[in-house]
C-alpha positions, -999 to 999 in steps of 0.1 A, spaced: -792 589 -782 -815 579 -811 -799 550 -832 -793 565 -866 -784 532 -883 -787 494 -884 -756 491 -868 -764 515 -839 -799 497 -836 -781 463 -833 -757 476 -807 -786 491 -786 -805 457 -789 -772 438 -777 -769 462 -748 -804 457 -736 -803 421 -738 -769 415 -724 -763 441 -697 -790 430 -673 -774 396 -671 -739 411 -662 -729 416 -625 -714 450 -631 -711 453 -593 -687 423 -590 -657 434 -570 -620 424 -580 -601 417 -550 -563 425 -549 -543 402 -526 -515 413 -504 -491 402 -529 -507 425 -556 -508 453 -531 -470 447 -522 -463 451 -560 -484 482 -562 -463 497 -534 -430 491 -556 -418 467 -530 -410 496 -508 -408 476 -475 -384 452 -491 -359 476 -506 -324 468 -498 -334 436 -478 -325 399 -479 -360 384 -481 -370 350 -468 -402 339 -484 -426 311 -469 -450 302 -498 -462 272 -520 -480 272 -553 -510 292 -542 -487 323 -537 -497 338 -571 -511 369 -585 -543 371 -607 -522 364 -638 -508 334 -621 -473 346 -616 -455 332 -585 -447 352 -556 -412 338 -560 -407 352 -594 -425 385 -586 -402 391 -557 -370 377 -572 -375 402 -599 -384 433 -578 -358 461 -582 -336 466 -552 -349 435 -535 -328 403 -529 -348 370 -524 -325 348 -504 -342 319 -493 -375 299 -496 -394 281 -469 -419 253 -475 -449 241 -455 -465 208 -457 -466 197 -495 -437 219 -503 -428 253 -519 -438 238 -553 -465 215 -540 -446 182 -551 -452 163 -520 -484 145 -507 -502 148 -473 -481 141 -443 -449 134 -465 -418 143 -446 -400 168 -467 -362 176 -464 -344 208 -474 -332 211 -510 -323 235 -535 -349 250 -558 -342 239 -593 -359 271 -609 -341 297 -589 -311 280 -573 -324 292 -540 -322 271 -507 -354 257 -499 -359 251 -461 -385 225 -452 -411 235 -422 -426 202 -425 -401 176 -415 -379 172 -385 -379 209 -383 -413 227 -383 -400 261 -370 -372 279 -388 -341 278 -369 -314 303 -364 -293 287 -392 -322 288 -416 -325 325 -410 -289 333 -412 -286 367 -433 -324 372 -437 -335 407 -430 -372 402 -433 -396 370 -435 -426 370 -458 -456 346 -455 -478 343 -486 -499 312 -486 -537 307 -491 -555 292 -462 -588 274 -464 -604 287 -431 -601 255 -410 -580 251 -380 -566 216 -389 -552 228 -422 -516 230 -411 -504 263 -430 -516 283 -402 -496 264 -376 -466 271 -399 -476 307 -397 -476 309 -360 -443 290 -356 -426 311 -382 -439 342 -364 -422 328 -332 -389 323 -349 -390 358 -365 -395 373 -330 -367 353 -315 -342 364 -341 -355 400 -342 -366 398 -377 -396 416 -391 -424 393 -402 -448 403 -431 -479 386 -440 -494 392 -477 -531 386 -469 -555 364 -489 -592 357 -487 -608 332 -463 -627 310 -487 -653 303 -461 -657 342 -457 -651 362 -426 -684 355 -406 -688 318 -401 -672 304 -370 -678 269 -357 -663 244 -332 -648 244 -298 -613 261 -291 -584 238 -285 -581 226 -250 -548 221 -228 -535 187 -236 -547 186 -272 -524 210 -288 -507 197 -319 -497 206 -355 -533 201 -365 -547 223 -336 -517 246 -327 -537 276 -312 -570 282 -293 -592 293 -323 -625 276 -334 -623 248 -359 -638 273 -384 -620 303 -374 -635 330 -396 -604 350 -401 -579 358 -430 -543 347 -423 -534 384 -417 -562 388 -389 -552 354 -374 -514 365 -374 -526 398 -356 -547 378 -331 -519 352 -324 -494 381 -319 -514 405 -297 -532 380 -276 -499 365 -265 -504 330 -282 -468 326 -295 -444 307 -273 -437 325 -240 -461 353 -251 -434 365 -274 -445 391 -301 -428 397 -335 -426 429 -355 -456 421 -375 -470 438 -408 -499 427 -427 -503 438 -463 -539 441 -466 -560 431 -494 -580 457 -514 -618 451 -520 -623 420 -498 -654 419 -477 -663 395 -449 -694 382 -465 -676 373 -497 -673 337 -513 -640 331 -530 -659 330 -564 -668 367 -559 -632 378 -554 -623 375 -592 -590 355 -582 -579 323 -595 -579 293 -573 -548 272 -571 -551 238 -554 -539 245 -519 -532 207 -515 -539 178 -535 -574 172 -521 -583 208 -522 -586 211 -560 -610 240 -561 -623 268 -537 -657 249 -532 -638 219 -516 -629 243 -487 -664 241 -476 -665 202 -475 -632 198 -458 -647 208 -423 -679 188 -432 -661 153 -432 -624 160 -425 -626 153 -388 -644 119 -391 -620 111 -419 -590 110 -394 -603 77 -382 -596 59 -417 -627 37 -413 -650 51 -438 -644 68 -473 -646 105 -474 -640 108 -511 -602 112 -506 -589 88 -531 -620 93 -554 -629 124 -576 -648 141 -548 -627 146 -519 -644 155 -487 -678 156 -503 -686 120 -498 -693 95 -470 -695 60 -476 -686 23 -465 -689 -12 -478 -718 -20 -453 -739 12 -457 -772 12 -477 -771 44 -498 -807 49 -500 -815 43 -463 -787 66 -452 -797 95 -477 -832 91 -467 -828 94 -430 -805 125 -434 -828 141 -457 -857 137 -431 -838 158 -406 -841 187 -430 -808 203 -422 -806 238 -434 -786 244 -465 -779 207 -474 -793 177 -494 -778 141 -492 -778 122 -525 -772 83 -525 -738 72 -541 -718 42 -550 -683 42 -561 -648 25 -558 -621 46 -543 -588 46 -565 -567 48 -532 -569 55 -494 -598 38 -474 -616 9 -493 -595 13 -522 -607 -8 -552 -639 -18 -534 -674 -7 -538 -687 15 -513 -722 29 -506 -732 62 -489 -740 98 -496 -728 129 -514 -732 163 -495 -748 188 -518 -747 223 -502 -776 242 -514 -769 274 -491 -734 278 -478 -744 304 -454 -771 281 -435 -754 249 -436 -737 238 -402 -706 225 -419 -685 210 -394 -715 194 -376 -726 175 -406 -702 146 -402 -718 142 -367 -754 141 -381 -743 115 -407 -728 94 -378 -759 99 -358 -783 84 -386 -755 56 -396 -757 43 -360 -795 42 -360 -793 21 -392 -762 1 -383 -757 -1 -347 -731 -30 -349 -708 -10 -370 -692 16 -346 -667 33 -365 -650 45 -333 -646 9 -323 -635 -2 -357 -604 23 -357 -571 20 -341 -565 39 -310 -540 63 -326 -566 74 -348 -590 82 -318 -562 102 -307 -559 122 -339 -596 126 -340 -595 143 -307 -566 164 -315 -584 178 -346 -615 183 -325 -594 202 -300 -608 180 -270 -618 144 -262 -652 157 -247 -669 159 -280 -663 122 -290 -669 110 -254 -702 127 -252 -712 115 -286 -703 81 -282 -727 81 -250 -756 95 -270 -751 91 -306 -772 124 -309 -758 157 -324 -781 177 -297 -758 163 -269 -726 180 -285 -742 212 -297 -732 233 -268 -698 217 -265 -691 225 -301 -703 261 -302 -707 276 -267 -673 294 -269 -679 310 -303 -698 343 -290 -669 352 -265 -642 341 -291 -659 364 -318 -659 392 -297 -622 389 -289 -613 384 -325 -631 413 -339 -604 436 -324 -580 422 -350 -603 422 -381 -590 442 -410 -621 442 -432 -659 449 -429 
């Protein structure tokens, strides 16, 4: 069409200049919650519903799953169940939570992160169907997936259907890293034999746990996963078009999910600062005795793919070294797909030991913290071998040799390409 006026010519010029910079192929992902609403809540009609959720259970307009299901026609939301941090996110990491009444709805809220971590028969009394809607961050030690499995067990034991409203894995659905949990190291931070970075959505993980007989005594629940629409395995969270709600106090944005596996394991020792207690949780690695320039220099000489280390100095507001000046590095991920996320902390320890061999953080921590480190790793073999060599190459096979076989097994339960 030939522009016939000044207005048309201006509009044509605007389109020529603007459209090339627009990502017209950007895909909008619809979560399981949104797909449930699209189905007119048919699976819930006439039922008393129990909902396991937290602040991340929202649609793209930030409406809570609690409010959405409570307002669904023909559906009765009867009880809420809260994981670590609580249904409304009002509790800190590790804080024991009791059961209360939700002030907004008047519904009973049963805590799944206190003396009871698995719904009891009394908690499920009168419930016809149990729903799970929580955003995971893709790392095994994040306790929400432990809550998922235990709730599935309870549903199976009480003959209650279990529905997972699926959400994206912010690390994507391709990356898998870390050894599987070994017998003797099962805990609430390593409940199931999956890699440290597991590469599945919560819906896929639920299918895996159910069908592989990984629930207690091999029991299986009547599981249904409400799939997302539009999600692909190679997607970063920023490509989904979805809002990010802090999944816990120290995961303020979706990018933090990439840093959590990069320093979170060594953070269990409580000897060095990993940025928890400062403005960059999990992105930092610092101590009072480090020389920031030396540590950054050594690490950058390794030329680890997808990452650059920058020297930093800061005073944590709380947690390790609160109020004291620490020195170290900030991790800058230049290519999320290439960076060996969960091994970064071991590379940092490798170079720190070369520079300060007298400051062995494994010796500086309490024994209980070593036990926690091993539980998060899923085995003590990684720590023992690394302490012998102080070299990442010595643990590489231990860390990743089970991934190919696990991936082949997990693929059977994938819901997305």
